[in-house]
N, C-alpha and C positions, 0 to 999 in steps of 0.2 A: 578344552576344545581340541578336536582331533586335527591331524595334519591336513586331512581332506577338507575339513571345514575352514581351516585357516587359508588353504589354497583357494577355495571357492570365494572366500571373503576378499582376498587380494585381487581376484579377477573382477568381482562385483564393484570394487572400489578403484578399479583401473590402476592398480599398482602392479604393473607387468614385470618390473625388475624383480620384485619380491616373489612373484609367481614363478618366474624362471629359476630363481634360486631354489625354490621349493621343488621344482621339477628335477633339478640336479641332485637334490638331497633324497629324492624318492627312490624306492627300489627300482632296479633296472627294468623289470617287466612292466612297470606302470609308466615309465618315462614317455614312450611314444604317445600314449593316450593323453597324458597331462600336457605334453608339448603341443599336441593338436588342439587341446582346449584353450591353451594360451594364445595360439595363433588365431583361432576362431574368435576368441574374445577381443583380440587386438583389431581384427578386421571389423567386427561389429562396433567397437568403440570408435574406430576411425570413421565409420559411416555415420554414427550418431554425432560425432564431433563436427563432421561436415554439414549434416542437417541442422545442427544447432547454430553453426556459423551462419548458414543461409537464413535461418529464422531470425537471428539477432540482427543481421544486416537489413533484412526486409522490414522488421519492426522499427529499427533505428531510422531508416530512410523515411518512414511514415510518421516518425515521432510518437510512437505508441509506447511511451515511457512506463506506464503502469505495468504493461505486460513484460517489458524488459526488467523491471524491478522484480517481478515474480520469477523470471528465469534466473536472475542473479542471486536470488535468495536460495535457490536449489543447491545443495552441497555438491552435487555431481557436476555442476556447470564448470567450476574452476578446474576440476580434474580433466573434464573433456576438452576444455579450451587449451590446457597444457599439451594435449596431443597434437594440436594444430601447428603448422609452420608459423614462424615468427610474424611475417606480414599479415597473415590471416588473423592470428591471435590479436595483434595490435589493433587491427581494424575493428574487431568485435569489442575489444576493451574500450575503444573510443566511444562506441555507442553505449556501453554499460556505464561509463563515467558520465556521459551526458544524462543518462537516466538518473544516476545518483545525484547529480547537480539539480535536476528537475525536482527530485524528491525533497532535497534540502530547501528549495524555493517554496514548495508546497507547505512545508512545515512553517516557514516564515510567514507565508500568506495566511495560514490558518491562525497563527498566533496573533497576527494583526487583526484578523476578523473577530477574534474573541475580544480584543481590546475595543474595537469599534462597536461591537454588540453591547459591551458593558457601558460605553459612553451613551449609546442610544437609549438603553434602559434607564440609565441615570437621568437622562434628559426627558424621561417620561414618553418616549416615542416607541410604543410597543410594536407598531407595524414595521418600523425600520429595524428594530432589534430582532424581530422574528425573521425578517428577510435576510439579514446578515447571518443569523445562526443557521438558516437553511443552506447557506453556501459553504459552511464549514464541512470539510471532508474528514470523516472519522478515521480514515486510514492513515492520516498524517498528523494525528494528535498523540502527544505523549500521555502518560498516565495522569500527570497534573493537568494537561490540556483537556482530557476527558472529564476530569473532576470539575474544572472551571466551566466547561460547557454545560455540564449538568446543573451546576449552581446558577448559571445564567438562565437556563430553561425554567428553573424553579422561580427565580426572580421575575422572569417574563410572565409566568403564569400569575404570580401575585400582583404584578403591575396591571395585567389585563383585568383581573377581578376587581382591583381598586378602581380602575377607570370605568368599568361597567357600573360599579356602585355609585361613583360620583355622577355619572351620566343619569342614572335612574333618580338619584336625589335631586339633581338639577332640574330634571323634567317635572318632578313632583312640585318643587318650589315654583317653577315658572308657571305651571298650570294653575296653581292656587293663587298666584298674583295677577293673573290675566283677568280683565273685566269680562263679564258675561255677555255684554253687548258687542256686536260687531263694530269695527273701527269707524265705519261710515255713519253709525247712529250715535256715536259719542258726542257729547256737547263741546 
């Protein structure tokens, strides 16, 4: 990788101290141009950090935790938040921690729903099992949770087919056992 590429990468990753040290190591005729690029990138990063702070605060106040989790998963978020003053950074971190806590609760809720769905299916209540499984949020399932959900869906389908077969058999048996005469004409 060339020095110019390394310099650009340090700017893209908001590592401005590294970029400044590369400016100092650059040939004298390139220093003004590189120094201007650093300053321009710093201004743009400060603007992006401020916009990100405002967005996090707005989403946090509205309790839009799913969107906050998406912001938090972006690798640039931490680097941009490091550019903010301490009070502003702390305020955004509070909302991001709240979103992480919410996500942990969603994982627990989904695990409980999988257990509840298993119990409903074991109790031969296909309707309740299906309703519970529809409430499971795939975004908060681990790999084993996805596997468990898939197994529950297979079991639910098998239960539904068994119940339909039992119902059809019961209808056949009941219809063959019924007398042909209406009840008011029976002796």
